N, C-alpha and C positions, 0 to 999 in steps of 0.2 A: 062702651066700644065705638070705635070710628067709623061714621058712616061711609060710603062708597065715594061722596063727593070729597071727604076730607083725606082720603086715603089716595085719591086721584090728585089732590091738592099736593100731598106728601111725594108721590111718585114725579109729577113734574117740576117738583120744586129742588133745589141741591140741599143746601143745608149743611151743616159742618160736618155732620156724619153720613154724610152720602157721597157715594164713589162718583168720581169725573165721570161725564157720559161724553161723548161724542156729539158736537153742534147738532148733524142730522138726527140724532137721537132726540134730543132737548126739544128742537123746532116740531119734527114731526107729532110729537106728541102734544105740543101745544096746538098746531094746527088739526090734529083731530079732533080735539076738544072743542076749540071753535066752531069748524064744521059741524059738527054732532050737535052743539046747541043751538047753532042757526038753520037748521033741518035740510042742510044743502046734501047733495051726493057727491061723490068723488070724482065724477064726470063734470060737476059743475066748477070744479076748482082747477080742473084740466083743461077746461075750455077758457079760463080766463088764465091761465098761465099759457096757453097758446097765442093770447093776444098781445103778449109782450115777448114773443118769438120764442118761447120755451117748448121743445118739442115733446109735451109731457101728453100720456094717455091717464085712464084711470088707475091702470097696474103702476105708473108712475108715484101716483099721490098714494096708493094703498101702499106701497113699499117703503113709500117717505113715512108714512104716519105708523107703519110696524117697527121703524128703526132697522132696516134691513139695506135703506139705500142712502149712497154717500150724498151728500150735499155742497153741490161746488161754490165756490166765492160768489160766481153771477147770478148763480138762484138766490142765495140768501141776501144778495143785495135787492132783487127782484120780490123777493118775499111778500112784504107789506103791501105793495101794489098789486100783487097778484090777488091778496087777501082783499083789499079794498075794492079792487074790480068786482070779486065774486059778492060783495055785499057783507064779508065778514067783518068784526069786530077786530082792530088791529092793536090788541094789546102787544106789550114785550114781549117778542119771544125770547129773548134771553133776560132774564131776569137778575137782579143783583146777587142774589144768595145760590145762583147754578154754578156747579164745579163743572168748567167748562175743559175736557181733555184735548191738550195741545200734541202730546207727544208720549212715549214711554216715560220720560223723565218728571214733566211737566203739565200742570194744568192751571187754570187761571180763573177767579171768580167772575161770574157775568159782569159785575161792574164794569172790572177792569178789562175784560174780554172786549166790551163795549167801546172804550175807551182806545183801545188798542185799534179797534176796525175801523173808529171814527178819525183818529191821527191818520190812518194811512188814506182815508178818503178826501182830508182834507189837502192833503201834499198834492192830489192830483191836478195838474194844470187842465181844466176841462174848456176855460171859457177865455179870457183876455190875460192870463199869465197872472191874475189875483185868486186868490183862496177865498172863496166864497162863503161867509159865514152870516149871512140873513138868514130870515125863517125858511125852513124848509119843511113845514107842515104839509101832510098828504093832501091840504085843500088846494095846493098848488100843482099837485102831480098831475102828469108826468113831464113838463115842458120846462119846469125850473130845476128838475134833480137829475133826470135821464137826459143822457146825451146821446147822440148818433153814433155810430161806429166809427165813421170817419174823423170825429174829432178827439178821439182817442189816444193816447201816446204811449208809446215802450217806457218801462221802466229803464233808467239809465243802468245803461250794459256792466259799468263798473260796480254799480249797487247789488245787482244781482249776482254777479258772479263772489262778491265780498260776502253775502249773504251765504252762498252756495258754500264757501268755505267753512265759514264759521259752522254750519250746521254738520258738514264732514268732521271736522274738529271734535266735534260734541258726540256726533255718531263713533267716532275712533275709541275712544276713551271709554265707551259704554262696550264697543263689540270688543274691546280686551277681555271683559268678563265673559264672554260668548265662546271666543275661539282660543284663547289663550290659557286663561284660568277660568275655566266653566263652573269651578266650586264657588266661585263667587258671584257670577251671573252679571248680567249687564248694570242693574239698577246699583248694585254695590260696589261695582269696579267704578260707574261713574261718580258715585258719593266719594269713594276713596282719594280720587284725582284730585277732588276739591280739597281733601283733609290736609292740615298744615304738615310736614315732614319737619324731622329733628335731625340735629347733628350728627346722631348715629347712622339715621337714615342715608345724608350727605357722606359719611365716611365710607360705609358702605358701597355706596354708589360709587365713587371716586375708584375704588378698590376693585370691581369688576364690571365696571363699563355701562351702567345703567343709569337712569336718572335716579333723583331721590323719590320721586313718586310711583316711579316702576319697583323700586324697595317696598315700598309702602304695601302695593298692592301683594307683592311677593310673599310677603310676610305673613298678610291675613291669608292669603291662600294656602302657606305651608302649616300656620301655626294658629289660624285664628284670631290672632291678636298683631300688634305693631311689634316690630324688632326690638324695641327699647322695653318692651313689657316683658317679652319673651326672654330678654336676657336678665332683666332684674328678676323677674320668676324662677329661672334655674339656677340663678347667683342665690337667692335666698334659701333656696331648696340646697344646694350645696355646701353653701357659709353657715347652716343653722347652728347658732350659739355661739358663731365665732366672732373675734374682735373686729373692728371695723377694718382696719389693714389687711385683714385676711379677705373680707367682704369685698376689698376693692381689686386685690389682688385676682379673684374668683371671677368677677364681674371682666377683667381684662381677658381671661380664657374662654369664658362664653361667648364674649363679642366674638373673640376670633374663631371659633367653632360657628358662629351664626356667619360670620364671612365666607368660610366654606360651603353651608350650606345652600345658601342663597346664589352663592356664585354657581355651584352646579345646577341649581335650579333654573338660573341667567342661562347657562351654555345650552339647556334645552329647550330653552323658550324665543330665544334671541332671533333665530331664523325666523319664526313664525311671526314676531313682531314686526322685521323688517320687510316679508312679503304685505303685511299688511301696509307697511307706509309706503311702500310702492303702489300698491293699488289705490290707495286714498291720494298719494299726493299726483298720480297719474289722473285720477277722477276731477284733481281740484281746478283745471287748465281749462276745463269751460262749463258751462251752465247744464248742455245737453249731458256731458258726461257724468257728472255730479249727480243730475238727476236720474240716470241709469242705473249709477251704484248704489243711491239711495233705494232704488227698489228693488235692486239686490239684497241687501242689506234686510229689507222689512221682510223677505220672502225667506231669509235666511234665518232671522229671528223666530218668525212664526213655526218653521221646521223643528227649529230648538226647541222653542216651548211644547209644541206639538210632543215631542222625544221625551222631555222633562216629565211630563204629565201622564205619559204610557208607561215610561220605565221608573218614574219616581215614586 
């Protein structure tokens, strides 16, 4: 039987079988263990955080350790310094085998997450227009690493709006699985958008005025499989035991049936999709509008998940 310490290690670590966890949950767990092992109080850690300008009280530390408090990017960057100032051993808060939750669709292994975090940090021009690559160990903190607020520079506005538009594009594909074809769900919809489409999907799309990817989604929503698989399945049933020429003729009839069925489905959904395009297109004009829409989408998905759990 595993000891309590071994169970705690398993909880704090990711591993191939573990579910992805938010950064704040991972950091909070490791922070609690380090504090308890050092015999410090939560108020001691809060005081250390206050020395770096963080408005933390004992309850802030308690909620972070419990995994109920979100951790800002600024707090994450300051966490090693806070821990060192409080006298804690500064182990890696995000370890290689942690599975870090990023979005409903994506996670990153701890090793890759740290690389992403450091890559963005290296791009920041904080001193003399050059990337600082020398040793940044905590023995030199905080002067060599932390900079005063007046030396910070805003991210390139074009880069920010480009990033916001890319995020909205991914959210749109998932949102179709909530607002247009809820049977699919957002994860399945996002996955199907990445699936390669067939020549049949393209022909149907041209006939009904949709895109091939939208045909892929409609087919899975209606039939639970692709249009090609539905055509072949029906054809084999109708032409069972017939010769190849008959099978080809039946396939043609079935394909026309699919066009009619999918066109009817498309006519009932195209209005919703067009309204979604207007909503997302309008929000993509500024970072502020994009962030507001992202927040609305998050609340909408949360309500959708609650309803699915309640009535499902």
